C-alpha angles and dihedrals in degrees: 000000000000129000086253092054090050091052092048094050089049092051095039125232119335124259114304115213114237101175146328138196139186118221135192113242095253131113094251088065093072093063089043090054093050091047095049095043090055093046091051097044104034092085090056095065094217123213091222130070107280087195091059090048092050089050093053092047089050089053097047094043088050091049092046090052094045097044105029113112133189139145094227131046111294145182140212114239119208119190130178125199142184108227105184102298094341133092116224124190122192124195115190128190134161095255124115116274091220089065092066111099137143111245129205102220121196122245093263099049112103095206140035103075100102099101092039088059093048088047091054100039099043131065089228140348136192143184130203147124113324119230085230093056125271123037139335124196116191139184129198125204111193118215094020093137121061109247 
């Protein structure tokens, strides 16, 4: 057994894909993402709040649509994974990773709370370069799967 095998055994099996979808960068895609996420995950009887996860997906897909940039036609990619007992959701767009930041909007601002909600509702979140080019923003909900 190699050192890499030892590390893999300690951390458990790698991520298992539960579902994915590709969306047009248009407002109707936010509702579509919510519906498909529920459809794919309802049978799993998750231990976490599906409503909270749907809200976080809504926020991230909305941000992906608003801030994605490309010269050519592009799509938003959403993937959900089982990572040991956690649920991870990745939202990809062709925007620039450096542009992802959590704002502190004032009380009279109507927008700018998406990542604040993700920060509060998830156990962790991250943003960085997507393997497909552009940006991926992900959130993790620990203990989503019943032991």
